[in-house]
C-alpha positions in Angstrom: 80.7 64.9 72.1 82.0 68.0 72.9 83.6 70.1 70.3 87.3 70.4 71.6 87.8 73.8 69.7 84.9 75.3 71.2 86.0 74.0 75.2 89.6 75.6 74.2 88.0 79.5 73.6 85.5 78.8 76.5 88.8 78.1 78.7 90.7 80.4 77.4 88.1 83.0 77.8 87.6 82.0 81.1 91.6 82.7 81.9 91.8 85.7 79.9 88.9 87.3 82.0 89.8 86.0 85.3 92.7 87.1 85.0 92.3 90.9 83.8 89.8 91.0 86.9 92.6 90.1 89.0 94.8 92.8 87.8 92.7 95.1 88.0 92.0 94.7 91.7 95.7 93.9 92.9 97.0 96.5 95.3 99.4 98.9 94.1 103.3 98.1 94.1 105.8 100.8 95.4 105.6 103.6 93.2 108.5 103.9 90.4 110.6 106.8 91.0 109.9 110.3 90.2 110.7 111.7 86.9 112.2 115.0 86.7 110.1 118.0 85.8 111.4 121.3 84.8 109.8 123.3 87.3 108.3 126.7 85.0 109.4 130.2 85.5 107.8 132.0 89.2 104.1 132.4 89.1 103.6 135.0 91.6 101.1 134.3 94.5 101.0 130.5 93.3 102.6 127.4 94.4 103.9 124.6 92.1 102.4 121.3 92.9 105.4 118.7 91.9 104.2 115.6 89.2 103.5 112.5 91.1 102.3 108.9 90.2 98.8 108.0 90.5 97.3 103.9 90.6 94.6 103.5 88.0 94.2 99.8 89.0 96.4 98.0 87.2 99.3 99.9 87.2 101.4 103.6 87.5 100.2 106.7 85.4 102.5 110.0 85.4 100.2 113.3 86.9 102.4 116.4 85.4 103.0 118.9 88.1 101.0 122.1 88.4 100.4 125.6 89.8 98.3 125.8 93.0 96.7 129.2 94.2 97.8 129.4 98.0 94.6 129.3 100.7 93.9 132.5 102.9 94.3 131.4 106.5 96.2 128.3 106.2 100.1 128.2 107.4 101.8 125.8 104.9 101.1 123.3 102.0 102.0 119.6 102.0 102.3 117.9 99.1 101.0 114.6 97.8 103.1 111.7 98.5 103.3 108.1 98.6 103.3 106.5 102.1 103.6 102.7 102.7 101.6 101.6 105.7 103.3 97.8 106.2 103.2 95.7 102.6 100.6 98.4 101.2 101.1 101.5 99.4 98.4 104.7 99.8 98.5 108.1 98.2 98.5 110.9 100.7 96.1 113.8 99.0 97.9 117.2 99.5 96.6 119.6 101.3 97.3 122.5 103.2 97.2 122.9 107.2 
């Protein structure tokens, strides 16, 4: 005869593992609204990259803004941002053009 408690424990553990794996593999949903960040005073020769939400596989985590040193021979800086393509969201890395 099968021990009911052992069977129940095994079933619960299996369901928990399946649920955890699915949560980590899911697609990112629309990112939350941006947080307000007070921009520090000017820093000569640097650009401010605002904070953004980062998808960690299970949810969004806030990454605070920071200063970026300009790169010579580039016209302008494109800030990182979330973009939507159909039902999917993806992160466009900040870059120089």
